[in-house]
C-alpha positions as CSV (number, residue, x, y, z in Angstrom):
1,M,58.3,-35.6,-12.6
2,F,55.0,-35.1,-14.5
3,T,52.0,-37.1,-15.7
4,G,51.3,-35.6,-19.1
5,I,47.9,-34.4,-18.0
6,I,47.8,-30.8,-18.9
7,Q,46.4,-28.5,-16.1
8,A,46.1,-25.2,-18.1
9,I,47.0,-23.4,-21.3
10,G,49.4,-20.5,-20.9
11,Q,50.7,-17.9,-23.2
12,V,54.2,-16.4,-23.8
13,K,54.0,-12.9,-22.4
14,I,57.7,-11.8,-22.7
15,K,60.7,-13.5,-24.5
16,T,64.1,-12.0,-23.6
17,T,67.0,-13.5,-25.6
18,H,70.6,-13.4,-24.2
19,K,73.9,-15.0,-25.2
20,K,73.3,-18.3,-23.4
21,G,69.6,-18.8,-23.9
22,V,66.2,-17.1,-23.3
23,V,64.2,-15.9,-20.3
24,F,60.5,-16.5,-20.8
25,T,57.6,-14.9,-18.9
26,F,54.5,-17.2,-19.2
27,L,51.0,-16.0,-18.3
28,S,48.1,-18.2,-17.2
29,V,44.9,-17.2,-15.5
30,D,43.8,-20.9,-15.2
31,L,46.9,-22.4,-13.5
32,D,46.7,-22.3,-9.7
33,F,50.0,-20.6,-8.6
34,D,49.1,-20.7,-4.9
35,T,51.1,-23.9,-4.4
36,V,54.1,-22.9,-6.6
37,A,57.3,-21.5,-5.2
38,I,60.5,-20.2,-6.8
39,G,62.6,-23.2,-7.7
40,D,59.7,-25.4,-8.5
41,S,59.3,-27.2,-11.8
42,I,56.6,-26.5,-14.4
43,A,56.4,-28.4,-17.7
44,V,55.9,-26.0,-20.6
45,S,54.7,-27.9,-23.6
46,G,56.5,-30.9,-22.2
47,V,59.8,-29.2,-21.2
48,C,60.6,-29.1,-17.5
49,L,61.5,-25.6,-16.6
50,T,62.5,-24.1,-13.2
51,V,60.5,-21.1,-11.9
52,I,62.8,-18.2,-11.3
53,D,60.2,-15.5,-10.6
54,L,56.5,-15.7,-9.8
55,D,53.3,-13.7,-9.4
56,S,49.6,-14.5,-9.1
57,D,49.1,-15.2,-12.8
58,G,52.4,-16.2,-14.3
59,F,56.1,-17.1,-13.9
60,K,59.5,-16.6,-15.4
61,A,61.8,-19.4,-16.5
62,D,65.4,-19.4,-17.8
63,V,65.9,-21.7,-20.8
64,S,69.4,-22.8,-21.8
65,Q,70.6,-23.1,-25.4
66,E,70.7,-26.9,-25.1
67,T,67.0,-26.9,-24.3
68,L,66.3,-24.5,-27.1
69,D,68.2,-26.7,-29.6
70,C,66.3,-29.9,-28.8
71,S,62.8,-28.6,-28.3
72,I,60.4,-26.2,-29.9
73,L,60.7,-23.6,-27.2
74,G,63.2,-21.5,-29.3
75,D,60.5,-21.2,-31.9
76,L,58.0,-19.6,-29.5
77,S,57.0,-16.0,-30.0
78,V,55.1,-13.6,-27.7
79,G,51.4,-14.5,-27.8
80,N,52.0,-18.2,-28.6
81,N,50.0,-20.7,-26.4
82,V,51.7,-23.4,-24.4
83,N,50.6,-26.5,-22.4
84,L,51.3,-26.2,-18.6
85,E,51.6,-28.8,-15.9
86,K,52.9,-28.4,-12.4
87,S,55.3,-31.1,-11.1
88,L,53.8,-34.3,-9.6
89,R,53.4,-34.4,-5.8
90,I,54.0,-37.6,-3.8
91,N,50.3,-37.7,-2.7
92,Q,49.0,-37.3,-6.3
93,G,47.7,-40.1,-8.4
94,I,49.1,-40.7,-11.9
95,D,46.4,-40.3,-14.6
96,G,48.7,-40.2,-17.6
97,H,52.1,-41.9,-17.5
98,I,55.4,-41.1,-15.9
99,V,56.9,-38.1,-17.8
100,S,60.3,-36.5,-17.0
101,G,60.0,-33.3,-18.9
102,H,63.2,-34.0,-20.7
103,V,62.4,-33.8,-24.4
104,D,64.0,-36.4,-26.6
105,G,63.6,-34.5,-29.8
106,R,61.2,-33.0,-32.3
107,G,58.5,-34.5,-34.5
108,E,56.6,-33.1,-37.4
109,V,52.9,-33.4,-38.0
110,V,52.5,-35.1,-41.4
111,D,48.8,-35.8,-41.4
112,K,45.7,-34.7,-39.5
113,V,42.3,-36.5,-40.0
114,T,39.0,-36.2,-38.2
115,E,37.6,-39.6,-37.2
116,G,34.2,-39.3,-35.7
117,K,34.6,-36.9,-32.8
118,S,38.3,-37.6,-32.4
119,T,41.3,-36.4,-34.4
120,R,44.1,-38.7,-35.7
121,F,47.5,-37.2,-36.1
122,K,50.5,-38.8,-37.9
123,I,53.8,-37.6,-36.6
124,S,57.3,-38.3,-38.1
125,V,60.3,-38.5,-35.8
126,S,64.0,-39.0,-36.3
127,Q,65.2,-42.6,-36.9
128,S,67.0,-42.5,-33.5
129,L,63.7,-42.2,-31.6
130,V,61.8,-45.0,-33.5
131,K,63.2,-47.8,-31.3
132,Y,61.6,-46.3,-28.2
133,I,58.1,-46.1,-29.7
134,A,55.8,-49.1,-29.4
135,R,52.3,-49.7,-30.6
136,K,49.9,-49.1,-27.7
137,G,52.8,-47.6,-25.7
138,S,52.9,-44.2,-24.2
139,I,54.4,-41.1,-25.7
140,T,54.3,-37.4,-24.9
141,V,53.6,-34.8,-27.5
142,N,54.0,-31.1,-26.4
143,G,53.6,-32.4,-22.9
144,V,50.4,-34.4,-23.5
145,S,50.4,-38.0,-22.5
146,L,49.0,-40.1,-25.4
147,T,48.8,-43.7,-26.6
148,V,50.6,-44.7,-29.8
149,N,48.0,-46.4,-32.1
150,N,50.6,-47.6,-34.6
151,I,54.1,-47.0,-35.9
152,N,55.2,-47.4,-39.5
153,E,58.9,-46.8,-40.2
154,N,59.5,-43.4,-38.6
155,V,55.8,-42.2,-38.5
156,F,53.5,-42.9,-35.5
157,D,49.9,-42.1,-35.2
158,I,47.8,-41.0,-32.2
159,N,44.1,-40.5,-31.7
160,V,43.1,-37.5,-29.6
161,V,39.7,-37.4,-28.1
162,P,37.7,-34.1,-28.1
163,H,38.3,-33.3,-24.4
164,T,42.1,-33.6,-24.7
165,L,42.1,-31.7,-28.0
166,M,40.2,-28.7,-26.5
167,A,42.0,-28.7,-23.1
168,T,45.5,-28.5,-24.8
169,T,47.3,-26.7,-27.6
170,L,46.9,-29.8,-29.7
171,V,43.8,-28.3,-31.1
172,Q,46.0,-25.7,-32.9
173,L,48.2,-28.3,-34.6
174,N,48.3,-28.5,-38.4
175,I,50.3,-30.4,-41.0
176,G,53.9,-29.2,-41.0
177,D,53.9,-28.1,-37.4
178,V,56.8,-29.2,-35.2
179,V,56.2,-30.7,-31.8
180,N,58.2,-31.7,-28.7
181,I,58.5,-35.5,-28.3
182,E,59.3,-37.4,-25.1
183,V,59.5,-41.2,-25.5
184,D,58.7,-43.6,-22.8
185,M,61.1,-43.2,-19.9
186,I,61.2,-47.0,-19.2
187,A,62.3,-47.8,-22.7
188,R,65.2,-45.3,-22.4
189,H,66.4,-46.8,-19.1
190,L,66.1,-50.3,-20.4
191,E,68.3,-49.5,-23.3
192,Q,70.9,-48.0,-21.0
193,L,70.9,-51.0,-18.7
194,L,71.2,-53.5,-21.6
195,N,74.1,-51.5,-23.2
196,N,76.0,-51.6,-19.9
197,K,75.8,-55.3,-19.1
């Protein structure tokens, strides 16, 4: 479980492809690995990955083909930056919203506009995700907890304040870029409950 509050930016150090997926080595001098153990979860640009090896400034994670197919992790190359968040501990407060790290799909940046000191992004998603996205509801974009300003057909917009922009990889986003999307967990569970009445 995560909050969508990014703790550090990391970088892809090594990408090793095999028949059933990819093993990544991620490097981050800013993430505190003292409290991380092999088997722990770390969200990488919104995707929950299990630590399979660890050192003082990075970790390895095995990524299945299923995860590569439904996220942007398969598009990552050595040198690319990623958002990192360690899993939520019981004694921690939740500053963002409840995030599972199970990406629901991809979105595409269709507009980027500076508004004062903030940046407004418009992101298109598949029609299958639209029903889970609500105006003023929560959404996760590349692991970052954000508020939906509005949704029009299959395009929603978010306003990103300067601190969030500079503390995450969102600062690098441009029109045409593809992002990981996780919709609100409560909306997903409510649908499941209603469909099984």
